[in-house]
N, C-alpha and C positions, 0 to 999 in steps of 0.2 A: 511795531512802529518805533521810530526814533524821533527824538526832539533835539534840534541843534540851534545854536544862535550864540551871539557874542556874550561875554560875561556882562551881567546886568540887564539882559533883554527880558528877563522874567521866565526863564526856562523852568526853574524849580516850581514856581507858582502854577504855571500852565500845565506842567507835568502832573501835578497832584489833581488838577481839575479834569484833565483828559483821563487819568486813571479812574477817577470816580465816575465820570460820564460813561466810560466804556467797560467798566468792571474788570479792569486789568491792573496788574501791579506796575507801579512806576519804579523802575530800577535805576538808581543813581550810583555810579561807581564811586563818586566822592562820598556819598552817605555810607556806602559799604566800608570804605577805607576809614572814615571817621569813627564809625561804630566799633570797628575792630581795634582801633587805637585806644578809644575810650575804655573798652572792656579788657584791654591788655592781652588780647589773644596773640598767638604766635604770629599770625598774619599781621596783626596790628603792630607788633614790635618790629617786624620786617619793614613794613610801610613807613613807620615812624622814623626809623634810622635812615631811610632814603629821603623822605621829604624834609627832614630836619636839616639836610645839607643843601636844600633848595633844588634837588633833582626831581625828575619825573619818575613815577613808578614805571618800571620797565614793562614793555608790551607783554612779555611772557607771563608775568605775575597778574597783570590786569586781565589778560585773556583767560587765564585759569579761573579767576574769580567770576568773570562773566559766564563762562561755560557752566560752572557749578550752579550759578544762580538761575540761568535759563532752563536748567534741567529739573528745577524744583516744581512740584505739583501745581502751584498757583500760576506759573508762567506758561503752562502747556497750552492753554486756550488763547493766549495772547499776552503781550507785554509792551511797555514803553520804556525804551532805554534812553537815559539822560547822561551824557558825558562819555559815551562810547558808541561807536568807534571814533577815535580822534586822529588816527593815522591810516594810510592806505593799507599798511600791514594788518591793522586791526580790522579793517573792512574784510580783508581776505579771510581772517580767522572767523569773523562773524558769519561769513558765507559758509565756511566749513561746518560751524556749529549748527546752523540752520539746515544745511543739507543733510547732516547726520540725523537730525530730528524730523526731517520731512516738512519743515516749516519754511516760510518765506516772509520777506518784509512786504507790508502793504503800503506804507507811506513813510516819508521823512518830513516831519514838520519843521520847517525852517523859519524861525522868528527873525525878522529883519528889523534893525533899529539904527537910527542915525547915531554915529559915533559920539558926536558932541552931546547929544541928549542922554546917551547911556553914561557918559563920563559924569555929567551933572548928577544923574540919578545915583551913581555909585559914590560920588563925593558926599552927597547928602546922607546916604546910608552910612558911610564911614564916620561922619560926625555923630549921627544918631547912635551908632553902635560902639563908638569909641575906638574905631580901628585907625590908630595913628599911622600905621604903615601904608594905608591906602591913600597915597598922595596922587595928585593928578598924573605925574610922570609914571608912577607904577601902574595906575589904571590904564593909561594909554598904551603902555608897553604890553600889558595883558591883552588888550584889544588887537595889537599888531601880531602878537604870538598866535592868537586865535585865528586871525585871517590867514597867516602863513601856514599854520598846521591844518586848518579845517577846510580851506578852500578846495584842496585836491579831493578830499572826502566828499564834499558837497557836489563837486564836479562829477565824480563817479556815479553818485546816486541820481544826479540830474540826467546823466546819459542813459540811465535805466528807466527814466520817466517816473521816479518815485517822489520827487521833491514837491511839496506843497508850501509855497512861499507865503508867509503871513506877516502883515505889519504888526510888530510886537509892541508898538507904542500906543498908549491910551489906557483907559480904565481896564482893570483886570477882567471884568465881565464882557467888555467890548472885544478884547483880544480873544477871550474864550469863545465867544460867538463866531468870530472870524475863523478860528481853528475848526470848530464843529462844522461850519458851513463848507470849508475847504475840504474836509474829510468826506462830508456827505457828497460833494461833487465827484469824489473818487469812489463812491459806493460804499464808504465805510461809515456805518451808522451804529449808534449805541444798541446793545442787546435789548430786545423788547420794544424797540422803536417801530413806529408804523411806516416810517420812510423806507423806501427801497432803492 
């Protein structure tokens, strides 16, 4: 499964809950990059030099990291990707990775949220966490970049009939219930569940 949605829509929170509910790893490319930077690995040094200039990590490097992670034992029975794929080129690479392993995508969880409400949420978080760089202009720019980059990706998966669109606003437990119900409608239920 994949989870997508604009910055501030609660993807990270819902990804953890989906992973727990379905007994699969939540794989966030952002977390992988941050862990490697924090631990000073070769990959971390490479990524740090790229992001410190404000650039995006190139597809080739991101693809390599995702390929490696999806081939690990805990991801064989299923996984939830957060933050990948972001481009149509990454969609093509993910298709290749899944084809090689004989796996396929079951669903793309799309969290939908009103831009103004997300901006408010992120501004509040910026104040709480002391993120002075997170101004309204910066947050709105990130929303625009997300739409520009991710819409084609969502369109590809929508054409394949994989997108489950969920209202991402509301209490965490309410959104989680909506996600579980939308997945159940597609025949995706937690392991050990009586539902069919």
